[in-house]
C-alpha positions as CSV (number, residue, x, y, z in Angstrom):
1,M,54.6,27.4,-13.1
2,S,56.4,27.2,-16.4
3,I,56.1,30.0,-19.0
4,N,54.5,27.7,-21.5
5,R,51.8,26.7,-19.0
6,Q,51.2,30.4,-18.2
7,L,50.9,31.2,-21.8
8,Q,48.4,28.4,-22.4
9,Q,46.3,29.6,-19.5
10,F,46.4,33.2,-20.9
11,Q,45.5,31.9,-24.3
12,R,42.5,29.9,-22.9
13,A,41.4,33.0,-21.0
14,Y,41.7,35.1,-24.1
15,Q,39.8,32.6,-26.1
16,D,37.0,32.6,-23.6
17,D,36.9,36.4,-23.5
18,A,37.0,36.6,-27.3
19,L,34.1,34.1,-27.5
20,Q,32.1,36.0,-24.9
21,T,32.7,39.2,-26.8
22,K,31.6,37.6,-30.1
23,V,28.4,36.2,-28.5
24,L,27.4,39.4,-26.7
25,G,27.9,41.4,-29.9
26,A,26.3,38.9,-32.3
27,T,23.0,39.2,-34.1
28,P,20.7,36.2,-34.0
29,L,22.0,35.0,-37.4
30,E,25.6,35.4,-36.3
31,L,24.8,33.3,-33.2
32,I,23.6,30.5,-35.5
33,V,27.0,30.7,-37.2
34,L,28.8,30.5,-33.9
35,L,26.7,27.6,-32.8
36,Y,27.4,25.7,-36.1
37,E,31.2,26.4,-35.6
38,G,31.0,25.3,-32.0
39,A,29.2,22.0,-32.9
40,I,31.8,21.3,-35.6
41,E,34.7,22.0,-33.2
42,A,33.2,19.8,-30.5
43,L,32.6,16.9,-32.8
44,E,36.2,17.2,-34.2
45,K,37.5,17.1,-30.6
46,A,35.3,14.1,-29.9
47,Q,36.7,12.3,-32.9
48,R,40.3,13.0,-31.7
49,A,39.3,11.8,-28.2
50,I,38.0,8.6,-29.6
51,A,41.2,8.0,-31.5
52,D,43.2,8.8,-28.4
53,G,41.0,6.6,-26.2
54,N,40.0,9.6,-24.0
55,I,36.5,8.5,-23.2
56,Q,35.9,11.3,-20.7
57,L,36.7,14.1,-23.2
58,K,34.7,12.3,-25.9
59,G,31.7,12.3,-23.6
60,V,32.1,16.0,-22.8
61,M,32.5,17.0,-26.5
62,V,29.6,14.8,-27.7
63,N,27.3,16.2,-25.1
64,K,28.3,19.7,-26.0
65,A,27.6,19.1,-29.7
66,S,24.3,17.4,-28.9
67,D,23.3,20.3,-26.7
68,I,24.2,22.8,-29.5
69,V,22.2,20.9,-32.1
70,E,19.2,20.6,-29.7
71,G,19.5,24.4,-29.1
72,L,19.4,25.0,-32.8
73,R,16.4,22.7,-33.1
74,T,14.4,24.3,-30.4
75,A,15.1,27.8,-31.8
76,L,13.5,27.0,-35.1
77,N,10.5,29.2,-35.9
78,F,8.1,27.0,-37.9
79,E,5.7,29.9,-38.5
80,K,8.2,32.2,-40.2
81,G,10.6,29.5,-41.5
82,G,8.0,27.3,-43.3
83,D,9.4,24.4,-45.2
84,I,13.0,25.3,-44.5
85,A,12.4,25.2,-40.7
86,H,10.8,21.7,-41.1
87,Q,13.8,20.5,-43.2
88,L,16.2,21.9,-40.6
89,D,14.3,20.2,-37.9
90,A,14.6,16.8,-39.7
91,L,18.3,17.5,-40.2
92,Y,18.9,18.3,-36.6
93,L,17.1,15.2,-35.5
94,F,19.3,13.2,-37.9
95,A,22.4,14.9,-36.4
96,K,21.3,14.1,-32.9
97,H,20.8,10.5,-33.8
98,Q,24.2,10.2,-35.5
99,I,25.9,11.9,-32.5
100,S,24.2,9.5,-30.2
101,Q,25.3,6.5,-32.3
102,G,28.8,7.8,-32.6
103,H,29.0,8.3,-28.8
104,A,27.6,4.8,-28.0
105,A,29.7,2.9,-30.5
106,N,32.8,5.2,-30.6
107,D,32.1,5.6,-34.2
108,V,34.0,8.5,-35.7
109,K,32.2,8.0,-39.1
110,A,28.9,8.8,-37.5
111,L,30.4,12.0,-36.1
112,A,32.0,12.7,-39.4
113,A,28.6,12.5,-41.1
114,V,27.3,15.3,-38.8
115,I,30.4,17.4,-39.3
116,G,29.9,17.0,-43.1
117,V,26.3,18.2,-42.9
118,L,27.1,21.1,-40.7
119,R,30.1,22.1,-42.8
120,E,27.9,22.0,-45.9
121,L,25.3,24.3,-44.3
122,L,27.7,26.7,-42.5
123,P,28.7,28.8,-45.6
124,A,25.0,29.5,-46.3
125,W,24.4,30.7,-42.7
126,Q,27.6,32.8,-42.9
127,H,26.3,34.3,-46.2
128,I,22.9,35.0,-44.7
129,A,24.5,36.6,-41.6
130,R,26.7,38.8,-43.7
131,E,23.9,39.9,-45.9
132,D,21.6,40.3,-42.9
133,G,19.1,38.0,-44.6
134,A,16.2,38.9,-42.3
135,G,13.9,38.9,-45.3
136,S,15.0,35.6,-46.8
137,E,13.3,32.3,-46.1
138,Q,16.6,30.9,-44.7
139,G,16.9,33.7,-42.2
140,K,13.3,33.2,-41.0
141,A,13.8,29.6,-40.1
142,H,15.5,30.5,-36.9
143,A,14.1,34.0,-36.5
């Protein structure tokens, strides 16, 4: 086994350990941030896979992103989150539809639309997580 290949394996193992450590030590709001980042990363990989003609990888990454978005959706707390939770629900349904369209038609623009929405919301979730916004309406949406 070449040194480069060994280094790549160690790097993957480190990344998995680092992610596991992040998840285990994360607050619920920090988990939302990690999920947003994971969905964005998966969709970007799906776009590259479409461009490269790697249909298998595209399928894996699209399914991963769709599962993350569905997880975010099912974690919504409509009692505590009120209007924001309902708005996020509609947004997540839109995202799932776009991901499905992008997958079926190999449409990178559909995936880009979801990436754009998630990237737009990510800084707000990062801010809420940093400020421990448990008392804010945004924080209650997934609480």
